[in-house]
C-alpha positions in Angstrom: -9.9 11.0 14.2 -11.0 7.4 13.8 -11.3 6.0 10.3 -14.2 3.6 10.2 -13.8 0.8 7.7 -11.5 1.3 4.7 -10.9 4.7 3.2 -10.8 3.5 -0.3 -8.4 4.7 -3.0 -9.5 4.2 -6.5 -7.4 1.8 -8.7 -7.2 3.1 -12.2 -6.6 0.4 -14.8 -5.0 1.0 -18.2 -8.5 0.8 -19.9 -9.8 3.7 -17.9 -11.9 1.6 -15.5 -11.7 2.4 -11.8 -12.4 0.1 -8.8 -12.0 0.8 -5.0 -8.8 -0.5 -3.4 -9.4 -3.1 -0.7 -6.7 -4.2 1.7 -8.7 -7.3 2.4 -8.8 -8.3 -1.2 -5.1 -7.7 -1.5 -4.5 -9.9 1.6 -6.4 -12.7 -0.1 -4.3 -12.4 -3.2 -1.1 -12.4 -1.2 -2.2 -15.5 0.7 -2.6 -17.3 -2.6 0.9 -16.2 -3.6 2.4 -17.3 -0.3 0.8 -20.7 -0.7 1.9 -20.9 -4.4 5.5 -20.2 -3.2 5.3 -23.1 -0.7 5.4 -20.7 2.3 2.2 -21.9 4.1 3.7 -21.1 7.5 4.2 -17.5 6.4 0.7 -16.8 5.2 0.0 -15.1 8.5 2.2 -12.2 7.2 0.0 -11.6 4.2 -2.1 -9.1 6.3 1.1 -7.3 7.3 2.1 -6.8 3.7 -1.4 -5.6 2.7 -1.6 -3.2 5.6 1.9 -1.9 4.9 0.9 -1.1 1.3 -2.3 0.5 2.4 -0.5 2.5 5.1 2.0 3.8 2.5 -0.9 4.9 0.3 -2.4 7.0 3.1 0.6 8.2 5.0 3.4 8.6 2.5 1.8 9.6 -0.9 -0.2 12.7 -1.2 -2.3 12.6 -4.3 -5.9 12.7 -5.4 -7.0 9.3 -4.0 -6.2 7.4 -7.2 -3.4 5.0 -8.0 -2.8 3.0 -11.1 -2.9 -0.8 -10.9 0.6 -0.9 -12.3 1.9 1.4 -9.6 0.1 -0.6 -6.9 1.6 -3.8 -8.2 5.0 -2.2 -8.1 4.4 -1.2 -4.5 3.4 -4.7 -3.5 6.3 -6.3 -5.2 8.8 -3.8 -3.6 7.2 -4.4 -0.1 7.5 -8.2 -0.5 11.1 -8.0 -1.7 12.1 -5.6 1.1 10.6 -8.1 3.5 12.6 -10.9 2.0 9.7 -12.7 0.3 11.3 -12.9 -3.1 9.5 -16.1 -4.3 6.1 -14.6 -3.2 7.0 -11.4 -5.1 7.6 -13.6 -8.2 4.2 -15.2 -7.9 2.6 -11.8 -7.5 4.3 -10.6 -10.6 3.0 -13.6 -12.6 -0.5 -13.2 -11.4 -0.5 -9.4 -11.8 1.8 -8.9 -14.7 1.9 -5.4 -16.0 1.2 -4.7 -19.7 3.6 -2.6 -21.7 3.0 1.0 -20.6 2.9 4.0 -22.8 6.1 6.0 -22.8 6.1 9.7 -22.0 8.7 12.4 -22.6 10.6 13.4 -19.4 11.2 17.1 -20.0 10.3 19.4 -17.1 7.3 20.7 -19.0 5.9 17.3 -19.6 6.7 16.2 -16.1 4.5 19.1 -14.9 1.6 18.0 -17.1 1.9 14.4 -15.8 2.0 15.7 -12.2 -1.2 17.7 -12.8 -2.9 14.6 -14.4 -2.0 12.5 -11.4 -3.2 15.1 -9.0 0.2 15.3 -7.3 0.6 18.2 -4.8 4.0 19.7 -4.0 5.1 21.9 -1.1 4.5 25.6 -1.8 7.3 27.2 -3.7 9.1 23.9 -4.4 7.2 22.7 -7.6 9.7 24.1 -10.1 12.7 22.8 -8.1 11.2 19.3 -7.9 10.4 19.2 -11.7 13.9 20.4 -12.6 15.6 17.9 -10.3 13.6 15.0 -11.8 14.2 16.1 -15.3 18.0 16.5 -14.6 18.2 12.9 -13.2 16.5 11.5 -16.3 18.9 13.5 -18.4 21.9 12.2 -16.5 20.7 8.6 -17.2 20.2 9.5 -20.9 16.5 8.6 -20.6 14.2 10.6 -22.8 11.0 8.6 -22.4 9.7 6.2 -19.7 6.4 4.8 -18.3 4.2 7.0 -16.2 4.7 4.8 -13.1 8.5 5.5 -13.1 7.8 9.3 -13.6 5.5 9.5 -10.6 8.0 7.5 -8.5 10.8 9.9 -9.5 8.6 13.0 -8.7 7.6 11.5 -5.3 11.2 10.8 -4.4 12.1 14.4 -4.8 8.9 15.5 -3.2 9.8 13.4 -0.1 13.3 14.7 -0.2 12.1 18.3 -0.2 9.5 17.7 2.5 12.0 16.0 4.8 14.7 18.7 4.3 12.2 21.3 5.6 11.8 19.4 8.9 14.3 18.9 11.7 13.3 15.5 13.0 15.5 14.0 15.6 17.1 10.9 14.2 17.1 7.7 16.1 19.4 4.8 15.6 17.6 1.8 14.2 18.5 -1.6 15.5 18.5 -4.7 13.3 16.5 -7.7 14.3 16.5 -11.3 13.2 13.3 -13.1 12.7 9.7 -12.0 12.0 8.8 -10.2 15.2 9.9 -7.0 16.9 7.7 -7.3 20.0 5.8 -10.4 21.2 2.8 -10.2 23.5 4.5 -12.7 25.9 7.2 -10.1 26.6 4.6 -7.7 28.3 2.0 -10.2 29.4 3.0 -10.3 33.1 2.9 -6.5 33.4 -0.7 -6.2 32.0 -3.5 -5.3 34.4 -5.3 -8.3 35.9 -8.6 -7.6 34.2 -7.0 -7.3 30.8 -5.1 -10.6 31.4 -8.5 -12.2 32.1 -10.0 -10.8 28.9 -7.0 -12.1 27.0 -7.3 -15.6 28.6 -10.9 -15.8 27.5 -10.0 -14.4 24.0 -12.4 -11.5 24.4 -9.5 -9.2 23.5 -6.6 -10.5 21.4 -3.3 -8.7 20.6 -1.1 -9.5 17.7 2.7 -9.5 18.0 4.4 -6.6 16.3 6.1 -7.8 13.1 9.0 -6.4 11.2 6.8 -6.3 8.0 4.4 -3.6 9.2 5.2 -2.4 12.8 1.8 -1.7 14.2 -0.4 -2.6 17.2 -3.4 -4.8 16.3 -6.3 -5.4 18.7 -9.3 -7.7 18.2 -12.4 -7.3 20.4 -15.1 -10.0 20.4 -18.4 -8.4 21.6 -20.3 -11.6 21.7 -17.7 -13.2 24.1 -17.6 -10.1 26.2 -21.4 -10.1 26.6 -21.3 -13.7 27.8 -18.4 -12.9 30.2 -20.3 -9.8 31.6 -23.6 -11.8 31.9 -25.7 -9.5 29.6 -29.4 -10.3 29.7 -32.3 -8.9 27.7 -32.1 -5.6 25.8 -29.3 -3.2 26.7 -29.5 0.6 26.6 -26.6 2.9 25.8 -26.6 4.0 29.5 -26.2 0.3 30.6 -23.5 -0.3 28.0 -21.5 2.8 29.0 -19.6 1.5 32.0 -18.6 -1.6 30.0 -17.3 0.6 27.2 -15.2 2.4 29.7 -13.7 -0.8 31.1 -12.9 -2.2 27.6 -11.4 1.2 26.6 -9.2 1.3 29.6 -8.1 -2.3 29.0 -7.2 -1.6 25.3 -5.3 1.5 26.4 -3.3 -0.6 28.7 -2.5 -3.1 25.9 -1.5 -0.3 23.5 0.7 1.4 26.1 2.5 -1.8 27.0 3.2 -2.8 23.4 4.2 0.7 22.4 6.5 1.1 25.4 8.2 -2.2 24.7 8.6 -1.2 21.0 10.2 2.1 22.0 12.6 0.3 24.4 13.7 -2.1 21.8 13.5 -0.1 18.5 12.7 3.6 18.4 10.3 6.3 19.6 8.2 6.0 16.5 4.5 6.0 17.4 2.9 2.9 15.9 -0.5 2.9 14.1 -3.2 1.1 16.1 -5.8 -1.1 14.3 -8.9 -2.3 16.1 -11.1 -5.1 14.7 -14.5 -5.5 16.4 -15.8 -9.0 15.8 -19.4 -10.3 16.1 -20.7 -6.8 16.4 -23.8 -7.3 14.2 -25.0 -10.4 16.2 -24.2 -8.5 19.4 -26.4 -5.5 18.4 -29.3 -7.7 17.3 -29.2 -9.8 20.5 -28.6 -7.1 23.1 -29.7 -3.9 21.5 -32.7 -5.2 19.5 -31.3 -3.9 16.2 -33.0 -5.3 13.1 -31.7 -6.1 9.7 -30.6 -3.0 7.8 -30.8 -0.9 10.9 -27.3 -1.5 12.4 -25.1 1.1 10.7 -25.6 4.1 13.1 -25.7 1.9 16.2 -22.4 0.2 15.1 -20.7 3.5 14.8 -22.1 4.6 18.1 -20.8 1.5 19.9 -17.4 1.9 18.3 -17.2 5.6 19.2 -18.3 4.8 22.8 -15.1 2.8 23.0 -12.8 5.3 21.2 -14.1 8.4 23.1 -12.9 6.8 26.3 -9.5 5.9 25.1 -6.3 7.9 25.6 -4.6 6.4 22.5 -5.8 7.2 19.0 -7.0 4.4 16.7 -5.7 4.6 13.2 -8.4 2.3 11.7 -11.4 0.4 13.0 -12.9 -2.5 11.1 -16.2 -4.3 12.0 
């Protein structure tokens, strides 16, 4: 299933206010922190860090669509530090410093109350075990009270442990890499279909290299440039657009397959999330489909779905 746009989580602040989480806004904040840390050449990785945090929210944590601003800040700092951007993490801490948090008792009973308040879900039959394990660890550390963010992290640790113990995943050996990239487009460029190579040369389709910071496949499609390349004239109909959607879909499938295969050859068999950004879609719809202001939402989804329905590979998230 394609996720159109950003599926927002709500950020809950200490004063009770809530605002939607935006990976784009986080990326902008991270760019500022990279620049402040004197790492101008590394600002291109701000998007990777933002997407890695967003991906963790959606794929790793299972809760009621809310995350505290303090917990989000901790996730961002941890992601930056794991990536080796310690000075950037320091700047992020300065700009997003957490206030002193209220302390909570860490008895199993109170942990249960906090889990309910946070909307945390546990595997059937394992709730009591997880609560007892968390309470026992706090007891071992002689901790009787701590912030709610640490409590939720502890509960999630044992939740993940319990969930993983119930599965028999085949383990793959991870290879260590030096540098910022796992797979670069130039490594597969010669093996790509001729039509896709032409689209890449004209920057109609662009493919990002796969980084170590958020291994994923990122495609960019410029509708305006494709219309010029294909010689569109006048007003298009969906029937006229359909064969072009098929050609573009097949081309993007080829790009995904090549990047995924190279990643598997070099790293592991993990299936990477695929992001697609469709640029200049609004202008494209107005010029070639006769769409007016305020009347582009349904048509935009229709055009995007005309691409995705023809693709073999699933798109994790589409932005336009």
